[in-house]
TORKOL-4160 file (C-alpha; in steps of 0.2 Angstrom, whole numbers, padded with zeros to 4 digits, m for minus):
324
<pt num="1" X="0619" Y="0503" Z="0394"/>
<pt num="2" X="0615" Y="0497" Z="0377"/>
<pt num="3" X="0599" Y="0486" Z="0373"/>
<pt num="4" X="0610" Y="0471" Z="0371"/>
<pt num="5" X="0619" Y="0474" Z="0387"/>
<pt num="6" X="0602" Y="0476" Z="0396"/>
<pt num="7" X="0597" Y="0459" Z="0389"/>
<pt num="8" X="0613" Y="0451" Z="0396"/>
<pt num="9" X="0609" Y="0459" Z="0413"/>
<pt num="10" X="0592" Y="0452" Z="0414"/>
<pt num="11" X="0598" Y="0435" Z="0410"/>
<pt num="12" X="0612" Y="0436" Z="0423"/>
<pt num="13" X="0598" Y="0442" Z="0436"/>
<pt num="14" X="0588" Y="0426" Z="0431"/>
<pt num="15" X="0604" Y="0415" Z="0435"/>
<pt num="16" X="0607" Y="0424" Z="0451"/>
<pt num="17" X="0589" Y="0422" Z="0458"/>
<pt num="18" X="0586" Y="0404" Z="0451"/>
<pt num="19" X="0603" Y="0396" Z="0454"/>
<pt num="20" X="0616" Y="0407" Z="0463"/>
<pt num="21" X="0607" Y="0412" Z="0479"/>
<pt num="22" X="0598" Y="0396" Z="0481"/>
<pt num="23" X="0615" Y="0387" Z="0480"/>
<pt num="24" X="0623" Y="0399" Z="0493"/>
<pt num="25" X="0608" Y="0396" Z="0505"/>
<pt num="26" X="0613" Y="0377" Z="0505"/>
<pt num="27" X="0631" Y="0380" Z="0509"/>
<pt num="28" X="0638" Y="0382" Z="0527"/>
<pt num="29" X="0635" Y="0400" Z="0533"/>
<pt num="30" X="0654" Y="0405" Z="0531"/>
<pt num="31" X="0655" Y="0399" Z="0513"/>
<pt num="32" X="0637" Y="0406" Z="0508"/>
<pt num="33" X="0641" Y="0423" Z="0516"/>
<pt num="34" X="0658" Y="0424" Z="0507"/>
<pt num="35" X="0650" Y="0420" Z="0490"/>
<pt num="36" X="0636" Y="0433" Z="0493"/>
<pt num="37" X="0650" Y="0446" Z="0498"/>
<pt num="38" X="0659" Y="0442" Z="0481"/>
<pt num="39" X="0643" Y="0445" Z="0472"/>
<pt num="40" X="0640" Y="0462" Z="0481"/>
<pt num="41" X="0658" Y="0467" Z="0475"/>
<pt num="42" X="0654" Y="0462" Z="0457"/>
<pt num="43" X="0638" Y="0471" Z="0458"/>
<pt num="44" X="0647" Y="0487" Z="0464"/>
<pt num="45" X="0659" Y="0486" Z="0449"/>
<pt num="46" X="0645" Y="0485" Z="0437"/>
<pt num="47" X="0633" Y="0496" Z="0446"/>
<pt num="48" X="0621" Y="0482" Z="0446"/>
<pt num="49" X="0604" Y="0483" Z="0456"/>
<pt num="50" X="0587" Y="0477" Z="0453"/>
<pt num="51" X="0580" Y="0494" Z="0452"/>
<pt num="52" X="0593" Y="0500" Z="0440"/>
<pt num="53" X="0589" Y="0485" Z="0430"/>
<pt num="54" X="0570" Y="0488" Z="0430"/>
<pt num="55" X="0572" Y="0506" Z="0425"/>
<pt num="56" X="0586" Y="0502" Z="0412"/>
<pt num="57" X="0596" Y="0516" Z="0420"/>
<pt num="58" X="0611" Y="0513" Z="0431"/>
<pt num="59" X="0609" Y="0526" Z="0445"/>
<pt num="60" X="0610" Y="0517" Z="0462"/>
<pt num="61" X="0629" Y="0518" Z="0464"/>
<pt num="62" X="0630" Y="0537" Z="0460"/>
<pt num="63" X="0615" Y="0541" Z="0472"/>
<pt num="64" X="0623" Y="0530" Z="0486"/>
<pt num="65" X="0640" Y="0539" Z="0484"/>
<pt num="66" X="0631" Y="0556" Z="0485"/>
<pt num="67" X="0622" Y="0550" Z="0501"/>
<pt num="68" X="0637" Y="0543" Z="0509"/>
<pt num="69" X="0647" Y="0559" Z="0505"/>
<pt num="70" X="0634" Y="0568" Z="0515"/>
<pt num="71" X="0634" Y="0556" Z="0529"/>
<pt num="72" X="0653" Y="0555" Z="0531"/>
<pt num="73" X="0660" Y="0572" Z="0526"/>
<pt num="74" X="0677" Y="0567" Z="0533"/>
<pt num="75" X="0679" Y="0552" Z="0522"/>
<pt num="76" X="0692" Y="0553" Z="0508"/>
<pt num="77" X="0690" Y="0546" Z="0491"/>
<pt num="78" X="0696" Y="0529" Z="0495"/>
<pt num="79" X="0686" Y="0528" Z="0511"/>
<pt num="80" X="0670" Y="0534" Z="0502"/>
<pt num="81" X="0673" Y="0520" Z="0488"/>
<pt num="82" X="0675" Y="0507" Z="0502"/>
<pt num="83" X="0658" Y="0512" Z="0509"/>
<pt num="84" X="0650" Y="0512" Z="0492"/>
<pt num="85" X="0656" Y="0494" Z="0490"/>
<pt num="86" X="0650" Y="0489" Z="0507"/>
<pt num="87" X="0633" Y="0495" Z="0503"/>
<pt num="88" X="0632" Y="0483" Z="0488"/>
<pt num="89" X="0639" Y="0469" Z="0499"/>
<pt num="90" X="0626" Y="0472" Z="0512"/>
<pt num="91" X="0612" Y="0472" Z="0499"/>
<pt num="92" X="0619" Y="0455" Z="0491"/>
<pt num="93" X="0621" Y="0448" Z="0509"/>
<pt num="94" X="0603" Y="0453" Z="0513"/>
<pt num="95" X="0597" Y="0443" Z="0498"/>
<pt num="96" X="0607" Y="0428" Z="0503"/>
<pt num="97" X="0599" Y="0429" Z="0520"/>
<pt num="98" X="0582" Y="0430" Z="0512"/>
<pt num="99" X="0586" Y="0414" Z="0503"/>
<pt num="100" X="0591" Y="0406" Z="0520"/>
<pt num="101" X="0574" Y="0410" Z="0526"/>
<pt num="102" X="0567" Y="0402" Z="0510"/>
<pt num="103" X="0577" Y="0387" Z="0513"/>
<pt num="104" X="0570" Y="0386" Z="0531"/>
<pt num="105" X="0587" Y="0390" Z="0539"/>
<pt num="106" X="0582" Y="0406" Z="0548"/>
<pt num="107" X="0580" Y="0397" Z="0565"/>
<pt num="108" X="0598" Y="0390" Z="0563"/>
<pt num="109" X="0607" Y="0407" Z="0564"/>
<pt num="110" X="0614" Y="0413" Z="0581"/>
<pt num="111" X="0604" Y="0429" Z="0586"/>
<pt num="112" X="0609" Y="0440" Z="0601"/>
<pt num="113" X="0597" Y="0452" Z="0608"/>
<pt num="114" X="0601" Y="0469" Z="0614"/>
<pt num="115" X="0589" Y="0482" Z="0623"/>
<pt num="116" X="0575" Y="0469" Z="0625"/>
<pt num="117" X="0574" Y="0450" Z="0627"/>
<pt num="118" X="0563" Y="0440" Z="0616"/>
<pt num="119" X="0551" Y="0437" Z="0630"/>
<pt num="120" X="0549" Y="0456" Z="0633"/>
<pt num="121" X="0546" Y="0459" Z="0615"/>
<pt num="122" X="0532" Y="0446" Z="0615"/>
<pt num="123" X="0525" Y="0453" Z="0631"/>
<pt num="124" X="0524" Y="0470" Z="0624"/>
<pt num="125" X="0510" Y="0466" Z="0613"/>
<pt num="126" X="0503" Y="0476" Z="0598"/>
<pt num="127" X="0517" Y="0489" Z="0596"/>
<pt num="128" X="0521" Y="0498" Z="0580"/>
<pt num="129" X="0539" Y="0493" Z="0577"/>
<pt num="130" X="0549" Y="0504" Z="0566"/>
<pt num="131" X="0565" Y="0498" Z="0556"/>
<pt num="132" X="0575" Y="0503" Z="0540"/>
<pt num="133" X="0582" Y="0495" Z="0525"/>
<pt num="134" X="0598" Y="0491" Z="0534"/>
<pt num="135" X="0610" Y="0476" Z="0535"/>
<pt num="136" X="0600" Y="0461" Z="0540"/>
<pt num="137" X="0583" Y="0468" Z="0544"/>
<pt num="138" X="0573" Y="0453" Z="0537"/>
<pt num="139" X="0582" Y="0441" Z="0548"/>
<pt num="140" X="0578" Y="0452" Z="0562"/>
<pt num="141" X="0559" Y="0452" Z="0557"/>
<pt num="142" X="0559" Y="0433" Z="0557"/>
<pt num="143" X="0567" Y="0432" Z="0574"/>
<pt num="144" X="0553" Y="0444" Z="0581"/>
<pt num="145" X="0541" Y="0430" Z="0575"/>
<pt num="146" X="0552" Y="0416" Z="0582"/>
<pt num="147" X="0551" Y="0426" Z="0599"/>
<pt num="148" X="0532" Y="0422" Z="0598"/>
<pt num="149" X="0526" Y="0439" Z="0593"/>
<pt num="150" X="0511" Y="0440" Z="0582"/>
<pt num="151" X="0513" Y="0454" Z="0569"/>
<pt num="152" X="0509" Y="0460" Z="0552"/>
<pt num="153" X="0523" Y="0467" Z="0541"/>
<pt num="154" X="0519" Y="0482" Z="0530"/>
<pt num="155" X="0525" Y="0479" Z="0512"/>
<pt num="156" X="0522" Y="0487" Z="0495"/>
<pt num="157" X="0516" Y="0484" Z="0478"/>
<pt num="158" X="0532" Y="0492" Z="0471"/>
<pt num="159" X="0540" Y="0475" Z="0469"/>
<pt num="160" X="0526" Y="0469" Z="0457"/>
<pt num="161" X="0529" Y="0483" Z="0444"/>
<pt num="162" X="0529" Y="0475" Z="0427"/>
<pt num="163" X="0546" Y="0483" Z="0423"/>
<pt num="164" X="0555" Y="0472" Z="0436"/>
<pt num="165" X="0562" Y="0456" Z="0428"/>
<pt num="166" X="0550" Y="0441" Z="0431"/>
<pt num="167" X="0564" Y="0432" Z="0441"/>
<pt num="168" X="0565" Y="0446" Z="0454"/>
<pt num="169" X="0546" Y="0448" Z="0455"/>
<pt num="170" X="0545" Y="0429" Z="0459"/>
<pt num="171" X="0559" Y="0431" Z="0472"/>
<pt num="172" X="0549" Y="0444" Z="0481"/>
<pt num="173" X="0533" Y="0435" Z="0481"/>
<pt num="174" X="0542" Y="0419" Z="0487"/>
<pt num="175" X="0551" Y="0429" Z="0501"/>
<pt num="176" X="0535" Y="0437" Z="0508"/>
<pt num="177" X="0526" Y="0420" Z="0508"/>
<pt num="178" X="0541" Y="0412" Z="0517"/>
<pt num="179" X="0543" Y="0425" Z="0530"/>
<pt num="180" X="0524" Y="0425" Z="0534"/>
<pt num="181" X="0525" Y="0408" Z="0541"/>
<pt num="182" X="0535" Y="0416" Z="0556"/>
<pt num="183" X="0522" Y="0429" Z="0560"/>
<pt num="184" X="0511" Y="0419" Z="0572"/>
<pt num="185" X="0495" Y="0422" Z="0563"/>
<pt num="186" X="0500" Y="0439" Z="0555"/>
<pt num="187" X="0503" Y="0443" Z="0536"/>
<pt num="188" X="0513" Y="0453" Z="0524"/>
<pt num="189" X="0501" Y="0467" Z="0520"/>
<pt num="190" X="0503" Y="0479" Z="0505"/>
<pt num="191" X="0500" Y="0497" Z="0511"/>
<pt num="192" X="0492" Y="0501" Z="0494"/>
<pt num="193" X="0479" Y="0487" Z="0494"/>
<pt num="194" X="0478" Y="0481" Z="0513"/>
<pt num="195" X="0479" Y="0497" Z="0523"/>
<pt num="196" X="0462" Y="0493" Z="0532"/>
<pt num="197" X="0469" Y="0476" Z="0537"/>
<pt num="198" X="0485" Y="0484" Z="0544"/>
<pt num="199" X="0475" Y="0497" Z="0554"/>
<pt num="200" X="0464" Y="0483" Z="0561"/>
<pt num="201" X="0478" Y="0472" Z="0566"/>
<pt num="202" X="0482" Y="0480" Z="0583"/>
<pt num="203" X="0463" Y="0477" Z="0588"/>
<pt num="204" X="0466" Y="0458" Z="0585"/>
<pt num="205" X="0482" Y="0459" Z="0596"/>
<pt num="206" X="0494" Y="0460" Z="0581"/>
<pt num="207" X="0510" Y="0471" Z="0582"/>
<pt num="208" X="0515" Y="0480" Z="0566"/>
<pt num="209" X="0533" Y="0481" Z="0558"/>
<pt num="210" X="0535" Y="0495" Z="0546"/>
<pt num="211" X="0550" Y="0501" Z="0536"/>
<pt num="212" X="0551" Y="0520" Z="0539"/>
<pt num="213" X="0566" Y="0526" Z="0529"/>
<pt num="214" X="0556" Y="0532" Z="0514"/>
<pt num="215" X="0554" Y="0550" Z="0510"/>
<pt num="216" X="0537" Y="0559" Z="0509"/>
<pt num="217" X="0532" Y="0561" Z="0491"/>
<pt num="218" X="0527" Y="0579" Z="0494"/>
<pt num="219" X="0532" Y="0590" Z="0508"/>
<pt num="220" X="0514" Y="0594" Z="0512"/>
<pt num="221" X="0511" Y="0575" Z="0515"/>
<pt num="222" X="0526" Y="0572" Z="0526"/>
<pt num="223" X="0531" Y="0573" Z="0544"/>
<pt num="224" X="0546" Y="0584" Z="0548"/>
<pt num="225" X="0559" Y="0575" Z="0558"/>
<pt num="226" X="0577" Y="0576" Z="0562"/>
<pt num="227" X="0585" Y="0561" Z="0553"/>
<pt num="228" X="0604" Y="0558" Z="0548"/>
<pt num="229" X="0609" Y="0576" Z="0552"/>
<pt num="230" X="0595" Y="0586" Z="0544"/>
<pt num="231" X="0576" Y="0589" Z="0546"/>
<pt num="232" X="0568" Y="0579" Z="0533"/>
<pt num="233" X="0550" Y="0576" Z="0527"/>
<pt num="234" X="0547" Y="0558" Z="0530"/>
<pt num="235" X="0533" Y="0547" Z="0524"/>
<pt num="236" X="0520" Y="0549" Z="0538"/>
<pt num="237" X="0513" Y="0531" Z="0539"/>
<pt num="238" X="0520" Y="0526" Z="0555"/>
<pt num="239" X="0514" Y="0542" Z="0564"/>
<pt num="240" X="0497" Y="0541" Z="0557"/>
<pt num="241" X="0494" Y="0523" Z="0561"/>
<pt num="242" X="0501" Y="0524" Z="0579"/>
<pt num="243" X="0491" Y="0540" Z="0582"/>
<pt num="244" X="0475" Y="0532" Z="0575"/>
<pt num="245" X="0477" Y="0516" Z="0586"/>
<pt num="246" X="0485" Y="0524" Z="0601"/>
<pt num="247" X="0499" Y="0512" Z="0599"/>
<pt num="248" X="0516" Y="0511" Z="0608"/>
<pt num="249" X="0530" Y="0513" Z="0596"/>
<pt num="250" X="0547" Y="0505" Z="0596"/>
<pt num="251" X="0562" Y="0502" Z="0584"/>
<pt num="252" X="0575" Y="0489" Z="0580"/>
<pt num="253" X="0589" Y="0485" Z="0568"/>
<pt num="254" X="0598" Y="0468" Z="0564"/>
<pt num="255" X="0616" Y="0468" Z="0562"/>
<pt num="256" X="0627" Y="0454" Z="0554"/>
<pt num="257" X="0642" Y="0451" Z="0565"/>
<pt num="258" X="0648" Y="0436" Z="0554"/>
<pt num="259" X="0638" Y="0425" Z="0542"/>
<pt num="260" X="0627" Y="0415" Z="0553"/>
<pt num="261" X="0629" Y="0427" Z="0568"/>
<pt num="262" X="0618" Y="0442" Z="0571"/>
<pt num="263" X="0613" Y="0455" Z="0584"/>
<pt num="264" X="0595" Y="0463" Z="0586"/>
<pt num="265" X="0597" Y="0480" Z="0593"/>
<pt num="266" X="0580" Y="0485" Z="0600"/>
<pt num="267" X="0574" Y="0502" Z="0606"/>
<pt num="268" X="0560" Y="0498" Z="0619"/>
<pt num="269" X="0542" Y="0504" Z="0615"/>
<pt num="270" X="0537" Y="0521" Z="0620"/>
<pt num="271" X="0519" Y="0526" Z="0624"/>
<pt num="272" X="0511" Y="0543" Z="0622"/>
<pt num="273" X="0503" Y="0550" Z="0637"/>
<pt num="274" X="0484" Y="0552" Z="0635"/>
<pt num="275" X="0485" Y="0571" Z="0635"/>
<pt num="276" X="0495" Y="0569" Z="0619"/>
<pt num="277" X="0480" Y="0561" Z="0610"/>
<pt num="278" X="0476" Y="0571" Z="0594"/>
<pt num="279" X="0459" Y="0564" Z="0587"/>
<pt num="280" X="0459" Y="0573" Z="0570"/>
<pt num="281" X="0475" Y="0564" Z="0565"/>
<pt num="282" X="0484" Y="0581" Z="0560"/>
<pt num="283" X="0503" Y="0580" Z="0558"/>
<pt num="284" X="0505" Y="0595" Z="0569"/>
<pt num="285" X="0518" Y="0591" Z="0583"/>
<pt num="286" X="0510" Y="0579" Z="0595"/>
<pt num="287" X="0516" Y="0566" Z="0607"/>
<pt num="288" X="0517" Y="0554" Z="0593"/>
<pt num="289" X="0529" Y="0565" Z="0583"/>
<pt num="290" X="0540" Y="0567" Z="0598"/>
<pt num="291" X="0541" Y="0548" Z="0600"/>
<pt num="292" X="0544" Y="0546" Z="0582"/>
<pt num="293" X="0558" Y="0558" Z="0583"/>
<pt num="294" X="0566" Y="0548" Z="0597"/>
<pt num="295" X="0565" Y="0532" Z="0587"/>
<pt num="296" X="0571" Y="0541" Z="0571"/>
<pt num="297" X="0586" Y="0547" Z="0581"/>
<pt num="298" X="0590" Y="0529" Z="0587"/>
<pt num="299" X="0588" Y="0522" Z="0569"/>
<pt num="300" X="0599" Y="0536" Z="0562"/>
<pt num="301" X="0613" Y="0533" Z="0576"/>
<pt num="302" X="0613" Y="0514" Z="0571"/>
<pt num="303" X="0615" Y="0518" Z="0553"/>
<pt num="304" X="0629" Y="0530" Z="0556"/>
<pt num="305" X="0639" Y="0517" Z="0565"/>
<pt num="306" X="0640" Y="0507" Z="0549"/>
<pt num="307" X="0634" Y="0519" Z="0535"/>
<pt num="308" X="0639" Y="0507" Z="0521"/>
<pt num="309" X="0626" Y="0494" Z="0527"/>
<pt num="310" X="0612" Y="0506" Z="0524"/>
<pt num="311" X="0607" Y="0498" Z="0507"/>
<pt num="312" X="0593" Y="0511" Z="0504"/>
<pt num="313" X="0606" Y="0525" Z="0505"/>
<pt num="314" X="0601" Y="0530" Z="0488"/>
<pt num="315" X="0585" Y="0537" Z="0495"/>
<pt num="316" X="0594" Y="0550" Z="0504"/>
<pt num="317" X="0596" Y="0563" Z="0490"/>
<pt num="318" X="0577" Y="0561" Z="0486"/>
<pt num="319" X="0572" Y="0567" Z="0504"/>
<pt num="320" X="0566" Y="0584" Z="0504"/>
<pt num="321" X="0573" Y="0594" Z="0518"/>
<pt num="322" X="0567" Y="0609" Z="0529"/>
<pt num="323" X="0572" Y="0625" Z="0520"/>
<pt num="324" X="0577" Y="0617" Z="0504"/>
């Protein structure tokens, strides 16, 4: 895009986050969800994403198409384009849902639980819960809190990068402040600046929610796990934290069935037997790696049921694989 076009794109983002999404969040769920889906289709046509906008380089659509072609090798050109469009619709819908949270409407949605009940999640205590940038994950996080679970959410300073338009940085700051009210004493903690607080949380009875679909920056730093059909080097944060604190590990995704109606699919926590303890925190295969593999398999299966709703699919081409 030319410089004048980028200027227009930033102005449009300002309108989206200051006016469009807040308006959608005040409408009935069906109307607000329909408008968010319309915005997602518009974004797909113009390859519009806040990361592309920040880097002034449209790349998300092409990277998403490459990822979905890998995940769905039988998909023809029309089906592949439908899946790419679905990804942009899912991303816009998730931002609309975040504005529902900002508007105080998260408790008003209908949430169905599968795999565990809210009471069981609360009773499980300081579990390390893994999830992915998929469908309606933030509403799922909030409903973990509405179940009464005290927990911390691991976040990142990435959304504070000065290259990101100010309207989007403000949105993320407001979103993390808004969701924190549901954490029952927990906080949104940035991994880059509050890692000690994250590690200390379980000793105070706090569970931890962590997004785990990020690749390792270097193979040597990663943990090698089967994920979405290949053995990939994934960021090791979840394994390291669980091993350090001897924490049970579980996983969940949140799926939109219709605007205002959602389903939390939960994999119950798994605990390492004492013999699997590895006191030096090495990333050689241990009980924690095996549990992580079970949960990554679960998360991958959930993604493959609706691959177009994995709105971080553009990360897939950046994941280093075994033997590559």
